[in-house]
N, C-alpha and C positions, 0 to 999 in steps of 0.2 A: 493449282487453282488460280483462275484469272477472273477479273471483274472489269466491266466496261467503266469508263469514266463518268458516264451519266446514268440516270435512273434506267432501270431495265425497261426497254421499249416493248417487250412482249405483252400481249394483251392478257386480260384475266382468263380468257378461255384457254389460252396456251398454258397458263399457270395451273389451271384446273386439270388440264391434260397431264402435266408433269406430276402433279400430286396423285392423280388417279393411277398413273403408271407406277409410282412409288408404293401406293397402297396395294396395288395388285401384286407387285413383286414380293413385298414383305408381309402382306396379309396371308400368304400361303406358308410363311415360315413360322418358326417357333417364337418369334418376337411377340405375337399376340396370343398364341395358344398357351405359352408358359405364363403369360400375364393373366390368364383366366378370361380372355375376351372371346368367349365361345362363339359369339355372333359372327366373328370374322375369321375363325380358324378353319382352313380348308385342308391342311396337311395332317399327317399322322404323328408328327413330332410332338412329344409331350414330355421331353426330358426337362429336369428342373434347372439345368445349367445354361442351356442355349447353344445354338450352333455358332461357333466362332467365325466360320467363313461367311455366313449370312450377316453376322454382326458387323464384320469388316466391310461388307458390301453396302450395308445401310450407312455406315460412316462415310464412305466415298460418295454415295448418292446425295447425302445431305450437304457435303462440301460442294458438289456440283450445282446444287440449287441456290447457293449464295449465302450472304451474311446472316439473313434472318434464320435460316435453317441450321447454320453452323452454331449460332447462339442457342437455338432450341435444342439441338443435340447436346450441347454442353450442360444445359439445364436438366435434360432428361437423364444425363449421366449421374445425377444426384438422387434420382427417384428409384431407389433400390426396392421399394415396395411395389413398383409398377412393372419393372422390366427385369428379365433374367440377368444373371451375373455377366454372361458373355457380352451382352449389349451395353451394360453400364461400363464395363471395362473398355470396350472398343470406343464408345462415345467419349469417354474421358480423354482419349488420345486424339480427339478431333483437332486437326491442324488449323490454326487461325492465321496462317502466314500466306499472303497472296502477293501478286505482282504489284509493285508500287505504281502510283500514278505520277504524272509529270510535274516537274518543279513549277512550271508556269501556272498550273492549277493551284498548287500550294501557295504561291505568291498571291494569286487572285483571292483565295479564301481568307488568308491572313490579313491582307490589306482591307478587304471588304468588312471583315468582322471587327478588326481593331481600329479602323478608321484612320490609318496612316500608311505611308509607303514603308516597304519592308526595311529599306536602308535607314529610315528614321527610328524604327522600332528596335532593330538589332544591328550591332556593329559587324556581326558576322553570322551567316546562316548557311549551313552546309546544304548543297543541292542534292546530295545522295542521302536517303533516309537510313537511320540506324536499324529500323525494323518496320515492316508493313503488315498490317492485319486487315481483316475484312471490313472493319468500321473506320480505320484511320491508320496513319503512319507517323513515326517519330523522327524528328530531325535534331541534330546537335546545333546549338546556336550560342551566341554571346550577346548579352545585353549591352546597352551603351555605357553602363557603368563598369563593364568588365566581368560581370557575373556570368558564369557558364551555366547554361540551362538546356533542358530538353523540351522541344516544342511538339506537341501532339496535334496533328491536323486531321480533321474528319474527312473521310473520302467523299468527293462530290457526288451528289445525287443519292447517297445511301439512305437518307431519311425518307425520300419519296419511295424508294424501292422497298424499304422495310414497311412503310405505311400500307402500300399496295398488298404486300404479302400478308400482313396482319389482317387486312380486310377479307382476303380469301380464306385464311385459316379460321377467322371468326365465323364466317358463314358455314363452313364445314363443321366446326365444333358445335354450333347451335343446332344444325340438322342432326348431328350424331346424338346430342343430348335428348332431342325430342323423339327420335325414331329408332334408336338402338338401345338395347339393355346395357351394352358396354359404356355408351356415353352417359347414361343415367347412373351407372355404378361408379364411374371414376370422375364424373363431373368435368368433362373435357373443356367446357367453356370457362369454368372457373380456373382450371389449370392454365389455360391460355391467357386469361386476364392477368394472372400473376406473372406470367412470362412477359406479357406486354408492358407491365409496369417496370419490371427489371430492365428490359431492353430500352424503354424510353429514358430511364435514368442513365444508362450507359451512353446514350446518344446526346446527352446534355453535359458537356464538359464542365459547366459551372457547378453542377452537382458533384462531379468527381473532385473538383477543387475543394469543395466543402468537406467531402469525405477525407481528403488528404489532411486538411487542417484538424479534423476531429481525431483521426488516428495519430497524428503527430502529437496532439495534446495527451492522448492516452499513453503514448510511448515515452513521455517525459521522465517517468521513473525508471526507465530501463536504459542504462547507458550504453549497452551493446546493441541496441536496436535503433534503426534509422528509418525515418519516413521523410521523403522529399517535401519541401515546402513549395506551394504554388506561388506564382507571381500574379496577383489579382489584376494588376493594371494591364497585363498582357494575356488575359484569359477571357474567353467568350463561350457561347454555346457550342462552337465548332473548333475552337482553338484553346489549347491548354498549355501554359508555360509553367514549368516547375524546375526545381534544382536538378542539375545533371548528376546522376549517381554513377560513379565508375566502379565496376565490380564484375565478378563472374557468377553465373548461375550456380546455385548450390550443386546441382546435378552434374555440372561440367567440371567440378573440382575433384580430382582423383585422390586416391589414398595418400600418395606422396605429397600432394599439395596440402592435404589436411594436417600433415605432421607439423607444419609451422603455425597451425591455428589452435588456440586453446578453445576447443569446441564445447566442452561441458558447460561453462557458464553461459555461452550463447544459447545453447539448447534449453537450458533451464529457464532463462529469461523468455525465450520464445514461447515455451509451453505455458508458463505462467501468464504471459501477455494474452495468449489466445483464450485461456480460461477466464481472465478478467474481462476481455471483450464480450464474451458470450454470456457469462453468468452474472456479471455485475453491470456492465454498460448496455447490454442487450443488443449488440451489433455483431454481424457475421461478415467477414470478408468472403463473398460468395464465389470468388475465383482464386483460391489460395494455392494453386499448384506450385511445385518447387521452382518452376521457371520464373515466378514472381518474387523469388528470394535471391538476393545477390550478396555475395561475400565481398566486402570492400577491402582495399589495400591496408586500411588501418585496423583490421581485425573486427569489424562490426558487420552486422547483418542488416541489409536494407530491404524493406518491404515496399513493393511498387505495384502499380495498376489497381486502383481502388474504384474502378468504374461500376462494378457490381457489388453492392453492399446491401444486405438484408437486415431486418430488425427482428428482435426476439422480444415478445411481450413479457412484462414482469411476471405474469402468472405462469407462462411457459418456462421462464428462467427457473422458477422454483421447482417445477416438475423435472426439468433437466438436471438440476442439482440433486434432487432426490434420486433420480435414476442413476446418476454417476456414482453417488455414494453407495447405493444398493449394489451396483456392479463391483465396486471396490471391496465391499464387505462379503461378496459372494452370496448374497441373499437373492435367490431366483424368484421367490414369490413376491418379494417387495419390488423387484424389478418389473415383474409382470403387472403389478398393481399400478406402478408409476406410468408404465406405457399405456395401460388401459385408460387411465385418467387423462392422458394427453390426446389419445386418438379418437377417431369417429368410427364406431362399430357399424359394419354393414349387416344386412339381413342374415348372412351365413356365418356370422362371427361365432366361434366356439370358444368360450372363455376357459373352460376346463382344459381343453387340448392346448390352447395357447399358453396357459400357465405352466403346463407340464413341459412343453418344448422350450420355453424361456428358461425354466429352472435347469433343464439339461444343458442348454447353451452356456449359461452363466457358470455352471459347475465345470464344464470343459474349459472355459476361458480361465477360470481361477487355477485349474490344474496346469495350465500352460506356464504359470509362474512369471519369470522375468521376460518371457517371449510374448506375453500378452500385450496387444496394442489396443488402446481404447477406441480409436477410430474404427478398427476392424470389427470390434464387438458391436458398436452402435450401428454400423452398416448391416451386420448380420441380423440385428434385432429389427431393423427396418424391413428387411426382406421377410423375416419371420412374421411380422405384423401383417404385411400384405398378404402372405400365404394363408393366414387364418381369418381374413376378412376384417382386420382392424386397420383403418387407414390413418397412419400417423400424420401429424401436421407437416407441411412442406419444410418448415424451419428445422424439424428434427432430421430430415434427410440432409439438409445443408450443413447442420452441425456435424453429422457423421462424415460427410464429404470433407469438411474442413479439417477435422481431426485425422481423417485417413491420410490426407495430403501432408498434414503436420507429422504424422508418424513416418511417412516416407522421407521427409526432409531431416527429421531428427535421427533416424536410423542411419542415414547417409553421413551425417556430420559426426555422430557418436554412436556406433553400434552397441555400446554397452549401456546406453541410456534406457532406463525403464520408465515408460509412461505411467504405469500403475503406481510405482513408488513415488513418482512426482505428484501424481494425483492425491495420494494419501498425505504427502507432505503439505499439500495445499488445502487439505480438508478444513483445517482450522479457519483459514481466511475465507474459504468458501462458505462455511457455516455462518461466520460473522456477517458476510454479505447477504446470505439468504435470510437471516433473522433480523437484519437491520430494517427499521421502519423507514420507508421512503417518504420524502416530504409531501409529495403529491397524495400518496395513500393516506398519510396522517391527516392532511387537511380534508380529504374526502370523508374519512371516518368522523372527523369533528362535525362536519356539516350534517352527516346522517344522524349523529347523536343529538344535535341541536333540533333537527326536525322531529325526531322520535320524542324528545322531551316536550316539545311544544304541542304535539298532536296527541300524546298519550291521554291526558285528562279528558279531552273531547271525545276520543274514540271509546274510552272506558265508560263514560256517561251514556253514550249512545247504545253500547252493548247492554248495560244494566237496564236502560229504559225499555229496550226491546224484550228483554227477559221478563220484566215486570208486566208488560202489556201482552205477553204471549205471542209476540211477533218475531221471535228469534228463529232464524232458519239457518240450517247447515246444508250446503250444497256439496255433494261428493260426485266428482266427474269420473266415475268408475268405467262407464261405457258411453259410447256415442248414441244417445237416445234417438236423435233424429235419423241417424243411419239405420238403427235397429227398427224404427217404425217403418222406414221405407222398405226394408227387406221383408218385414212381416206383411206389409200391404201387397208387395209383389207376389209373395207366396200365396196369400189369400186369393188374389186375382187369378193366379194360375189354377188353383184348385177349383175355384168357382167356374171358370171357363171350361175346365175339363169336365166338370159335372154336367154343365149344360150340353156339351157335345155328347157325353154318354147318354143323357136323357133323350137327346134328339135321335140318336141311333136306335135306342130302345123303342121310342115311339114309332120310328119308321119301320122297325121290324114287326111291331104289332099291326100297323096299318097294312103291311104287305100280306098279312094273313086274312085280311077282310075281303070277302068275295064281291064281285061286281065292279062297276065303274070302268072308266077308260084306263087301259093298260099300255105300257111301253116296255118292251123287252121282257114281257111276262110279269111286270110289276105294276101295281097301281101308280098313277101319275103322282099323287100326293106323297106316297111312300118314297118314290124315286127322288122327288124334289128334296125331301128331308134327308135322304141318304147323301145327295150331292152337297147340300149345305153342311152336313156334318163333316164330310171329307174336306171341303174347303176350309172350314173352321179349324179342323185338326192341323192342316198344312200351315195355316196362318199362325196358330198357336206355337207350332214347332219353330217356325221362322222367327217369331217374336222372342222365344226363349233363347235360341242360339244367338241372335243379335244382341240382346240385352246382356247375356252372360259374357260375351266377348267384350262388350263395352265396359262392363264392370271389371273384368280381369285386366283390361288395358289401363283403366284408371287406377287400379290397385298397384300395378307394376310401376306406373309413373309416380304414385305417392311414395312407394318404398324407395324408388330410385332417388327422388328428391331428398328423402330422409337419409340416404346413404351417400350422398354427394360429398366429395372432399371439400 
């Protein structure tokens, strides 16, 4: 994959053409039919797994479209509730390695953003990058004080290119939400907005520097985990300078290399750290693939690349905690209840069938014993939710993806490690964190209690006064009275109009039997006029009924679609 050094010069019309070609090619595949997007399904494939060859083709097509679509594919790889397994697997392998851009451009960006010449900022700066990705590339350097660092430099023009792509995608998503059932069902515009926020954060290296500081603080209690420290004086929106971490990717270390590593303590700390991040601090490393985990020479595990970080709301943290505890206990019904409380039911949601399938899945997972992987179970639960019309929150899919990648790394480091046993070992701490009153929540509850105490006497006096004066009213919003009134009025109008037409036809038939008078086509003129009026009125009534019924049906679909949007 290659990128030009400047923003993509192609016009929006050409971009629309590229996307139309992509939609035409994959709209015929099982990508959409398996996801339940019947409005776009042209083929006969309806298998639940997906076509692996078409999934790989989609991956290559997204790579060819550039950085925006590479990142979009990586995000879609976490949406197990939307895409078939073959596609999420293929998209998870999206390559983010591209040809590097020239060193002179690197120099220009660094000097423009940091406000000084390169030789005054760094005593040494390698001209060849250590790695190059779609959004930027990393160079080895040394600060003037001798500190070895890694410098990430953003690819020139990438912001303009991403901005143009997002505008095109935004228009398409808005059109799909308004004009297609698939758009209304899945809320494509909202999904795209979430992706845009994530991508905007990844394009701001100052935010990544803040993420590094936050995760470094979280890792203070884990002596075997390492997070590089950023250098704030050498960091800007397009340049990030941080400690250089020497190490090997976890997946590049073979079985022989692991013999010299005491992997069990590292794996236990890594698993505990991820649980703490998600269920206590409410943050998720949204791109935690094993390539971002490095084994250092001193026997520690370094976590790198914190450009994509998502947050988990406190309410959702509690639900996820309940969910994981229910899975650990093998309680399928409690697992289904926890999932239902987190998700957004669509019109076709079947609670009973969903509960039965979740119970079966959890039972099978528990029977797997030590082979059970928490991430795999969460991923399958996300898929099951989507299949039954229950749309889980996006954070749920990210948690499943994070734990799935964590399972891959831990199994590689220590094949005998049992995530379920580690989960049970951490239950005590998780319960403590789940039951602990947060300072913000405590203050909010105090304010609510204060307001309730102040307003209670006044509200009680008002209720008693209304009771004494006979003016106490209770409103029950059981039905939409205005809508019911409109429907009844429409029915009455149709019946009345039909009776008038019937009376006109009957009168014309009686006049046709009257002798004498001017006749046309063997009928009296007056009778013929009434017959014509009756026919025209009947046609008008039919057209009115069809038009209004279609309008009402379209409005109802839009209302249900908005209610079912993720």
